[in-house]
C-alpha positions in Angstrom: 157.7 63.5 -57.3 159.5 61.0 -59.5 161.1 58.1 -57.8 164.7 59.3 -58.4 163.9 62.7 -56.7 162.1 60.9 -53.9 165.1 58.7 -53.2 167.4 61.7 -53.1 165.1 63.7 -50.9 165.1 60.9 -48.3 168.9 61.0 -48.0 170.5 63.1 -45.2 172.5 66.0 -46.7 175.7 64.5 -45.0 175.2 61.3 -47.1 174.9 63.1 -50.5 177.7 62.6 -53.0 178.7 65.6 -55.2 176.7 64.0 -58.1 173.7 63.6 -55.8 174.0 67.2 -54.8 174.0 68.5 -58.4 170.7 66.6 -59.1 169.1 67.6 -55.8 169.9 71.3 -56.2 168.4 71.2 -59.7 165.2 69.5 -58.4 164.9 72.0 -55.5 165.5 75.0 -57.8 162.7 73.9 -60.1 160.3 72.8 -57.3 160.8 76.0 -55.2 160.3 78.2 -58.3 157.0 76.5 -58.9 155.9 77.0 -55.3 157.0 80.6 -55.4 154.7 81.2 -58.4 151.8 79.5 -56.8 152.2 81.4 -53.5 153.2 84.9 -54.7 151.6 85.3 -58.1 148.7 82.8 -58.2 147.6 83.0 -54.5 147.1 79.2 -54.6 149.9 77.5 -52.6 149.9 73.7 -52.7 152.1 73.1 -49.7 152.1 74.4 -46.2 154.6 77.1 -45.0 156.4 74.4 -42.9 156.9 72.2 -45.9 158.2 75.1 -48.0 160.6 76.2 -45.2 161.9 72.6 -45.0 162.7 72.6 -48.7 164.4 76.0 -48.5 166.5 74.8 -45.5 167.5 71.6 -47.4 168.6 73.7 -50.3 170.7 76.0 -48.0 172.2 73.0 -46.2 173.3 71.4 -49.5 174.8 74.7 -50.7 176.7 75.1 -47.4 178.2 71.6 -47.9 178.9 72.1 -51.6 179.5 75.9 -52.1 181.0 75.3 -55.6 177.6 73.9 -56.8 175.5 77.0 -56.0 173.3 77.5 -59.1 172.6 80.8 -60.9 168.9 80.2 -60.3 169.3 79.0 -56.7 166.4 79.7 -54.4 168.9 81.3 -52.0 169.5 84.1 -54.5 165.8 84.8 -55.2 163.0 86.6 -53.5 159.3 86.1 -54.2 158.3 85.3 -57.8 158.2 86.8 -61.3 155.6 89.5 -61.8 152.3 88.8 -63.6 151.8 90.2 -67.1 148.5 91.7 -66.2 150.3 94.6 -64.3 152.9 97.0 -65.5 156.4 96.2 -64.0 157.9 98.6 -61.4 161.6 98.6 -60.7 162.2 99.1 -57.0 164.7 101.9 -56.1 166.2 99.5 -53.5 165.6 95.7 -53.7 162.9 94.3 -51.4 164.8 91.4 -49.9 163.5 88.6 -47.7 164.6 87.6 -44.2 166.4 84.5 -43.0 164.3 82.4 -40.6 165.0 81.1 -37.1 163.0 78.2 -35.7 164.5 77.8 -32.2 166.0 79.8 -29.3 169.4 78.4 -30.2 169.2 79.9 -33.7 168.1 83.3 -32.3 171.1 83.1 -29.8 173.4 82.5 -32.8 171.9 85.5 -34.6 172.8 87.7 -31.7 176.2 86.2 -31.4 176.9 86.8 -35.1 176.1 90.5 -34.8 178.4 90.8 -31.7 181.2 89.0 -33.6 180.7 91.1 -36.8 180.7 94.4 -35.0 183.4 93.3 -32.5 181.3 94.3 -29.6 182.4 93.5 -26.0 179.9 93.6 -23.2 178.0 96.5 -24.7 174.2 95.9 -24.8 172.7 95.2 -28.2 169.2 96.7 -28.6 166.7 95.3 -31.1 163.2 96.0 -32.3 160.8 93.0 -32.0 157.9 93.4 -34.5 155.0 91.1 -35.2 155.5 89.3 -38.6 152.3 90.1 -40.4 151.1 87.3 -42.7 150.0 89.4 -45.6 151.3 90.8 -48.9 154.5 93.0 -48.9 154.0 96.3 -50.7 156.1 99.4 -51.6 154.7 102.9 -51.4 156.7 105.6 -53.2 156.2 109.2 -51.9 157.6 112.2 -53.7 157.3 115.5 -51.8 154.9 113.8 -49.4 152.5 112.6 -52.2 151.9 109.0 -53.0 152.9 108.6 -56.6 153.3 104.9 -57.0 152.5 101.6 -55.2 153.9 98.1 -56.1 154.0 94.5 -54.9 157.3 93.0 -54.0 157.4 90.7 -57.1 160.8 89.1 -57.4 162.4 91.6 -55.0 163.8 93.8 -57.7 160.7 94.3 -60.0 157.2 94.4 -58.7 153.7 95.0 -60.1 152.2 98.5 -60.4 149.1 98.3 -58.2 149.0 102.1 -57.4 145.3 102.5 -58.0 144.4 99.5 -55.8 146.7 100.5 -52.9 145.0 104.0 -52.9 141.7 102.4 -52.1 143.0 101.1 -48.7 141.9 103.6 -46.0 145.0 103.1 -43.9 147.3 104.3 -46.7 147.6 108.2 -46.8 147.7 109.7 -50.2 149.7 112.6 -48.7 152.0 112.3 -45.7 151.1 114.4 -42.7 153.3 116.6 -40.5 156.9 117.4 -41.5 160.4 116.0 -41.6 159.7 113.5 -44.3 162.3 113.1 -47.1 161.5 114.5 -50.5 161.7 110.9 -51.7 161.0 107.9 -49.6 159.8 104.3 -50.4 157.7 103.2 -47.5 157.4 99.4 -47.1 154.8 97.4 -45.2 152.3 94.7 -45.3 148.7 94.7 -46.7 146.6 92.3 -44.6 143.0 91.4 -43.8 141.6 91.5 -40.2 140.3 88.1 -39.3 136.7 89.1 -38.5 136.3 91.0 -41.8 137.9 88.1 -43.7 135.5 85.6 -42.1 132.5 87.8 -42.9 133.6 88.2 -46.5 134.0 84.4 -47.0 130.6 83.7 -45.4 128.9 86.2 -47.7 130.8 84.9 -50.8 129.9 81.3 -49.9 126.2 82.2 -49.5 126.3 83.9 -52.9 128.1 81.0 -54.6 131.2 83.1 -55.2 134.9 82.4 -54.7 136.1 82.0 -51.1 139.7 82.2 -49.9 141.7 79.7 -47.9 143.3 82.2 -45.6 143.7 86.0 -45.0 147.1 86.1 -46.8 145.6 84.7 -50.1 142.6 87.0 -49.7 144.9 90.1 -49.3 147.0 89.1 -52.3 144.0 88.3 -54.5 142.2 91.5 -53.4 145.2 93.8 -54.0 145.9 92.3 -57.4 142.5 92.9 -59.0 142.4 94.4 -62.4 139.5 96.6 -61.4 140.4 98.8 -58.4 136.7 99.2 -57.5 136.8 95.5 -56.5 139.8 96.1 -54.2 137.9 99.1 -52.7 135.2 96.8 -51.5 137.6 94.4 -49.8 138.4 94.9 -46.1 142.2 95.5 -46.4 144.5 97.2 -43.9 148.2 98.2 -43.9 151.1 98.3 -41.5 154.3 100.2 -42.3 157.6 98.8 -41.0 160.5 99.6 -43.3 161.7 101.8 -46.2 163.7 101.5 -49.4 165.0 104.3 -51.5 165.6 107.6 -49.6 166.6 111.2 -50.6 167.9 111.8 -47.1 168.2 110.0 -43.7 165.3 110.6 -41.3 166.0 108.6 -38.2 168.9 107.1 -36.2 167.1 103.9 -35.0 164.5 101.5 -36.2 162.3 102.5 -33.3 162.6 106.2 -34.1 161.8 105.5 -37.8 158.5 103.8 -36.7 157.6 106.8 -34.6 158.2 109.1 -37.6 156.0 106.9 -39.7 153.2 107.2 -37.2 153.6 110.9 -37.1 153.3 111.1 -40.9 150.0 109.3 -40.8 151.3 105.8 -41.7 149.9 103.0 -39.5 152.5 101.1 -37.5 152.0 98.0 -35.4 151.4 98.9 -31.7 153.0 95.6 -30.6 156.4 96.6 -32.0 158.9 97.3 -29.2 162.5 97.9 -28.4 164.2 95.0 -26.4 167.7 94.3 -25.1 169.8 91.4 -26.0 168.8 87.7 -26.3 166.6 87.7 -23.2 164.5 90.6 -24.5 164.1 88.8 -27.9 162.9 85.6 -26.3 160.6 87.4 -24.0 159.0 89.3 -26.9 158.5 86.1 -28.8 156.8 84.3 -25.9 154.5 87.3 -25.3 153.4 87.5 -29.0 153.0 83.8 -29.3 150.7 83.9 -26.2 148.7 86.9 -27.4 148.5 85.8 -31.1 144.9 84.6 -30.9 143.8 88.0 -29.4 145.4 90.2 -32.1 142.6 90.2 -34.7 145.0 89.6 -37.6 147.4 86.9 -38.7 151.0 86.8 -37.7 153.3 83.9 -38.3 156.3 84.9 -36.2 158.4 87.9 -34.9 160.9 90.0 -36.8 164.0 91.0 -35.0 166.0 93.9 -36.2 169.2 95.6 -34.9 167.8 98.9 -33.7 170.7 101.3 -34.5 170.6 102.2 -38.2 174.4 102.8 -38.3 174.9 99.2 -37.1 172.4 98.0 -39.8 174.5 99.8 -42.4 177.8 98.2 -41.1 176.2 94.8 -41.0 174.9 95.0 -44.6 173.5 92.1 -46.5 174.4 88.6 -47.5 172.9 87.0 -50.6 169.2 88.0 -50.5 168.9 88.8 -46.7 170.1 91.4 -44.3 172.6 90.4 -41.6 170.9 92.7 -39.1 167.4 91.1 -39.2 165.9 87.7 -38.8 162.3 86.2 -38.6 161.6 83.9 -35.7 158.8 81.7 -37.0 156.1 80.2 -34.8 155.6 76.4 -34.8 154.1 75.9 -38.2 151.2 73.5 -37.3 150.2 74.9 -33.9 148.5 78.0 -32.8 146.7 79.5 -29.8 143.2 80.7 -29.9 140.0 81.2 -27.8 137.4 78.4 -27.3 134.2 80.3 -27.8 131.8 77.4 -27.5 131.2 73.7 -27.9 128.7 72.3 -30.4 127.4 68.8 -30.8 127.3 67.1 -34.2 125.3 64.0 -34.7 126.8 61.6 -37.2 125.1 59.2 -39.6 125.2 56.4 -37.0 124.0 58.5 -34.2 127.4 59.2 -32.5 127.7 62.5 -30.8 130.9 64.4 -31.6 131.8 67.6 -29.7 133.1 70.3 -32.0 135.1 73.3 -30.6 133.9 76.7 -32.0 137.0 78.8 -32.1 138.0 82.4 -32.6 139.4 82.1 -36.2 143.1 81.5 -36.4 145.5 80.4 -39.2 147.3 77.1 -38.7 149.6 75.8 -41.5 148.2 78.3 -44.0 144.5 77.5 -43.4 142.0 79.5 -41.3 140.6 77.2 -38.6 137.2 78.1 -37.0 136.3 74.6 -35.7 138.2 71.6 -34.3 137.3 68.2 -33.1 137.2 67.5 -29.3 136.7 63.8 -30.1 134.4 62.7 -27.2 133.2 63.5 -23.7 136.1 61.6 -22.1 138.6 63.6 -24.0 137.1 66.9 -22.9 137.3 65.8 -19.3 140.8 64.5 -19.6 142.1 67.7 -21.2 139.9 69.9 -18.9 138.9 72.2 -21.7 136.4 74.9 -20.8 134.5 77.5 -22.7 136.5 80.8 -22.7 139.9 79.0 -22.4 142.9 79.8 -24.4 143.6 76.5 -26.2 146.5 75.1 -28.2 145.4 74.0 -31.7 147.1 71.6 -34.0 146.3 70.3 -37.5 147.0 66.6 -37.4 148.8 65.5 -40.5 148.2 69.0 -41.8 144.5 68.1 -42.3 142.3 67.6 -39.2 142.3 70.4 -36.6 142.3 69.2 -33.0 142.7 70.7 -29.5 145.8 69.6 -27.7 144.9 71.3 -24.4 144.2 74.6 -22.7 146.4 77.2 -21.0 145.0 77.1 -17.4 146.9 80.2 -16.3 144.9 82.2 -18.9 141.5 80.7 -17.9 138.8 83.3 -17.3 137.3 83.5 -13.8 134.2 81.3 -13.4 134.8 79.0 -16.3 132.9 75.8 -15.6 133.5 72.3 -16.7 131.5 71.2 -19.8 128.6 69.0 -19.2 128.1 66.5 -22.1 124.4 66.3 -23.1 122.3 63.4 -22.0 119.8 63.9 -24.8 120.2 64.4 -28.5 120.2 68.1 -29.7 117.5 67.1 -32.3 113.9 68.3 -31.8 112.9 64.9 -30.5 115.4 65.1 -27.6 115.9 61.3 -27.8 118.1 59.8 -25.0 121.9 59.5 -25.5 123.5 56.3 -24.3 127.1 55.2 -23.9 128.0 52.5 -26.4 129.3 49.1 -25.1 131.4 46.5 -26.8 130.3 43.0 -27.5 131.7 42.0 -24.1 129.7 44.7 -22.3 132.6 47.1 -21.7 131.8 50.8 -22.1 133.4 52.8 -24.9 134.0 56.5 -25.3 131.2 56.8 -27.8 127.9 58.5 -26.8 125.1 57.6 -29.3 121.6 58.9 -30.0 119.1 56.1 -29.8 116.7 57.8 -32.4 118.2 56.0 -35.5 116.2 57.2 -38.6 113.7 59.0 -36.3 116.4 61.4 -35.5 116.5 64.2 -38.1 120.3 64.6 -37.9 120.9 60.9 -38.6 118.3 60.8 -41.3 119.9 63.6 -43.4 123.4 62.2 -42.8 122.2 58.8 -44.0 120.9 60.4 -47.2 124.2 62.2 -47.7 126.0 58.8 -47.3 123.6 57.1 -49.7 124.5 59.4 -52.6 128.3 59.5 -51.8 130.9 58.5 -54.3 131.5 55.0 -52.9 127.8 54.3 -52.5 125.2 55.2 -55.2 127.3 58.1 -56.5 124.3 60.0 -58.1 125.5 62.7 -60.4 124.1 66.1 -59.5 123.1 65.1 -56.0 125.8 66.1 -53.5 125.6 66.9 -49.8 124.4 70.5 -50.5 121.5 69.4 -52.7 120.5 66.6 -50.3 120.4 69.1 -47.4 118.3 71.5 -49.5 115.8 68.8 -50.6 115.7 67.4 -47.1 114.9 70.9 -45.6 112.2 71.3 -48.3 110.6 68.1 -47.1 111.1 66.3 -50.4 113.6 63.7 -49.1 113.2 61.7 -45.9 114.5 58.3 -47.1 116.5 56.9 -50.1 113.4 55.8 -52.0 112.3 59.5 -52.2 115.3 60.3 -54.4 114.2 57.9 -57.1 110.6 59.1 -56.8 111.7 62.6 -57.6 112.8 61.6 -61.1 109.1 61.0 -62.0 107.5 63.7 -59.9 106.6 66.3 -62.4 105.3 68.7 -59.8 108.6 68.8 -58.0 110.6 69.0 -61.2 108.5 71.9 -62.3 109.1 73.7 -59.0 112.8 73.1 -59.5 112.7 74.9 -62.9 111.6 78.1 -61.0 114.7 78.1 -58.9 118.0 79.8 -59.6 120.6 77.3 -60.8 118.2 74.8 -62.2 117.7 75.2 -65.9 116.3 72.6 -68.2 119.7 71.1 -68.9 120.6 70.7 -65.2 117.2 69.1 -64.4 117.6 66.8 -67.3 121.0 65.8 -66.1 119.7 65.3 -62.5 117.0 63.0 -63.7 119.4 61.1 -65.9 121.8 60.7 -63.0 119.1 59.3 -60.8 117.8 56.9 -63.5 121.3 55.7 -64.1 121.5 54.4 -60.6 118.3 52.5 -60.6 120.5 49.6 -61.7 123.1 49.1 -59.0 125.6 46.5 -57.9 124.9 44.5 -54.7 128.0 45.8 -52.9 127.1 49.5 -53.5 123.5 48.8 -52.4 124.7 47.2 -49.1 127.2 50.0 -48.5 124.6 52.7 -49.3 122.3 51.4 -46.5 124.7 53.0 -44.1 124.7 50.2 -41.6 127.2 50.8 -38.8 130.6 48.9 -39.1 129.8 48.0 -42.8 132.2 49.9 -44.9 133.0 49.5 -48.6 135.3 46.5 -48.2 132.9 44.7 -45.8 130.0 45.4 -48.3 132.0 43.7 -51.1 132.6 40.7 -48.8 128.9 40.4 -48.0 127.9 40.8 -51.6 130.2 38.1 -52.7 129.2 35.9 -49.8 125.5 36.0 -50.5 125.5 36.6 -54.2 122.0 38.2 -54.6 120.0 40.9 -52.8 117.3 38.4 -52.0 119.7 36.0 -50.3 121.4 38.9 -48.4 118.0 40.3 -47.1 116.8 36.8 -46.1 120.1 36.1 -44.2 120.0 39.5 -42.4 116.4 38.9 -41.4 117.5 35.5 -39.9 120.5 37.1 -38.1 118.1 39.8 -36.7 115.8 37.1 -35.5 118.6 35.4 -33.6 119.1 32.4 -35.9 122.4 30.9 -34.7 123.1 29.1 -38.0 122.6 32.3 -39.9 125.0 34.1 -37.5 127.6 31.3 -38.0 127.4 31.6 -41.8 127.8 35.4 -41.5 130.8 35.0 -39.1 132.4 32.5 -41.5 132.8 35.2 -44.2 136.3 36.7 -44.4 137.0 39.6 -42.0 133.4 39.5 -40.6 133.3 39.7 -36.8 131.0 40.3 -33.8 130.8 44.1 -34.5 129.4 43.6 -38.0 127.1 40.8 -36.9 125.6 42.9 -34.0 125.3 46.0 -36.2 123.5 44.0 -39.0 121.2 42.4 -36.4 120.3 45.7 -34.8 119.6 47.4 -38.2 117.3 44.6 -39.6 115.6 44.1 -36.3 114.1 47.6 -36.6 110.8 47.4 -38.6 111.3 51.0 -39.6 114.6 50.2 -41.3 113.2 47.1 -43.0 110.4 49.2 -44.5 112.9 51.7 -45.8 114.9 48.9 -47.4 111.7 47.4 -49.0 110.5 50.8 -50.4 114.0 51.3 -51.8 114.1 47.9 -53.4 110.8 48.7 -55.2 112.7 51.4 -57.0 115.8 49.4 -58.0 117.3 46.6 -60.0 120.1 45.3 -57.8 122.6 43.2 -59.8 123.9 39.9 -58.5 127.5 40.1 -57.2 130.3 39.1 -59.6 132.1 36.3 -58.1 135.9 36.5 -57.9 137.9 34.2 -60.1 140.0 31.4 -58.6 142.0 30.4 -61.7 144.0 33.6 -62.3 147.7 34.4 -61.7 146.8 36.6 -58.7 143.9 34.7 -57.2 144.3 34.6 -53.4 147.3 37.0 -53.4 147.4 40.3 -51.5 148.3 43.3 -53.7 149.3 46.8 -52.8 149.2 49.7 -55.3 151.5 52.7 -54.6 152.6 55.7 -56.5 150.8 57.2 -59.5 149.1 54.9 -61.9 149.1 56.1 -65.5 146.9 53.7 -67.4 144.0 53.5 -64.9 142.7 55.1 -61.7 143.4 53.5 -58.3 139.8 52.5 -58.0 139.8 50.8 -61.4 143.0 48.9 -60.5 141.6 47.8 -57.2 138.3 46.7 -58.7 140.1 44.7 -61.5 142.4 43.0 -59.0 139.5 42.0 -56.8 137.5 40.5 -59.7 140.6 38.4 -60.4 140.5 37.0 -56.9 143.2 39.2 -55.4 142.9 41.0 -52.1 143.9 44.7 -52.2 145.5 46.2 -49.1 146.5 49.8 -48.4 149.7 48.9 -46.4 152.7 46.8 -47.1 153.5 43.9 -44.7 155.0 40.4 -44.6 151.6 39.2 -45.8 151.8 41.2 -49.0 152.5 39.2 -52.1 152.8 41.9 -54.8 153.5 45.6 -54.8 152.6 47.5 -57.9 154.7 50.7 -57.9 154.1 53.7 -60.2 156.0 57.0 -60.4 156.3 58.7 -57.0 156.2 55.6 -55.0 157.8 56.4 -51.6 157.9 54.6 -48.3 155.8 51.6 -49.4 158.3 50.8 -52.1 161.1 51.1 -49.6 159.3 48.7 -47.2 158.7 46.3 -50.0 162.4 46.2 -50.9 163.3 45.7 -47.2 160.9 42.7 -47.0 162.1 41.3 -50.3 158.6 41.4 -51.9 157.7 41.1 -55.5 157.6 44.6 -57.0 156.0 45.2 -60.4 155.6 48.2 -62.7 152.1 49.0 -63.9 152.9 47.5 -67.3 154.3 44.3 -65.6 151.2 44.1 -63.5 148.9 44.4 -66.6 150.9 41.8 -68.3 150.6 39.4 -65.3 146.8 39.7 -65.2 146.5 39.5 -69.0 145.7 43.1 -69.7 148.9 44.0 -71.5 148.5 47.4 -73.0 148.6 47.7 -76.8 151.8 48.8 -78.3 151.9 52.5 -79.2 151.8 53.1 -83.0 
């Protein structure tokens, strides 16, 4: 987002001037249109539902404050997205509109109050239907004389895509209505969705076959229904729920509940959890029950739809803009969900730490299907009293890492026992697990396998780390290939990777495998050979020593200069040489944790032999020493926003060679902030602290890398 838009977005609506509002509404219209296309047409959303809802609400709030500024292309006037050119357009007999959203009990109460005010009701009860809001793809089925003649997607609400042949492959959808009493013409509306178990099975098979997988059931349903070849759709596990109607030749019911009963009688599937409720209390109770039962449904829902039950009241209430007055969608909290904890697995990390991972009944959280979540450590499991079989509350922290917030004790199955953390590693060697201590002897929450490289789990994770982008970054060797070659017995330590490049027998065996043609093997060998010459800092980082990350590796490389000096110093540290420890401690940002980790690593003869065999395959370059006579030597620099003339890694590396220290956060200790387009909170903090802020071109000029003038 450009800086101007970012500044506007950070302003409360109440603080916007009329000129601000004009610009912000323009930005929102453009941004939301792009998101609509990615979501509805391309099945590739780039933001979560919660982020999208927040943008829509901001647009609505601005329009409410400045009603004269409502644009012709306002998101409040649109539904869905334009249809794709790959399908014939279908004009809906009655527009397929969307629903307004409610996110709190108070907003639901206001919805009920609005209906009472509009209809001028006194104390008369107001009945509603409460229906699960299926997270799928809205579709319109046109029946004439009981025969399905056309099926379409919602599209932009007025014009959809003709997917008749695809819809006819879904077993739930009758080609001819059953029974009697159906109008001669009726547009039946509902949701195409994918059951969670079937979706998970499809993704597993597709991944094993190297084919496309889908992020969530909604994208899967949309992508499956919009296939050019209906035979592809026919193989996909799609289902359908009917819940509404469009164009009619004659009325067929007096209430929403009666209409759903008629649908079921005609052979159309309806959701069994839809029910009739009375007033606000009934709506809130239905919401609470569906939220609690959500993980047990077998399909994704993202809220509850409330509709005034009487159809004559619906007609009187009518519509406003793109939504009916008589219905609203109560959304579930966007980043939380309930599901069942089916088991706890232990993962062993590169450094031997044991991490408990929850194995969950699949559930969608923030637009992504989650099957596993971290339980952090043994202490956390005990503190939250999480047991196998529990209903648990799941959250995606920062919309990325799934984690368990806690269990719902009242729904705990009988006999559920507390989880016993293993005392031995789950590897075949069953090596003991110990609780790690700090330098002062205090216990930490970390349980660690004592097997080091003897533990197969740690060995393969070390290899994956070794070829990672920040370490040796060997092209053609990712985690998947490392795991395969490890399982084959070809790799057990880093030196084996370089031996592969000259092992003709193994290379010939590769040629017999799918996916390994002559070109790919040539590229793999070239990628390995290119890394025989490696910088000292990448070599140190690639060893995978605990507590030695990328920055610390650079510090060590610059501190010792050559691989020989580094190895010699680490040997002395491992032997307990106090002077060697003091010299290591004197390096910038090196403390007890690094010293102890280095000593432990090089004290192991097994590790030393691994290092020596690796060095026999490599040419490790001496470290480039940072300059002290530049304009930025000794200064702390922060890069923020998008850099246009170099990557962030290139900028960081260049700054460090000039003697600067690069930080990821802005503080009083920061000397220079280099801000590109889209710089947000870091730029704001820099302004508040009165720091020197430079554009990318100003930074390049400062360090003597002024870009050439464009011709």
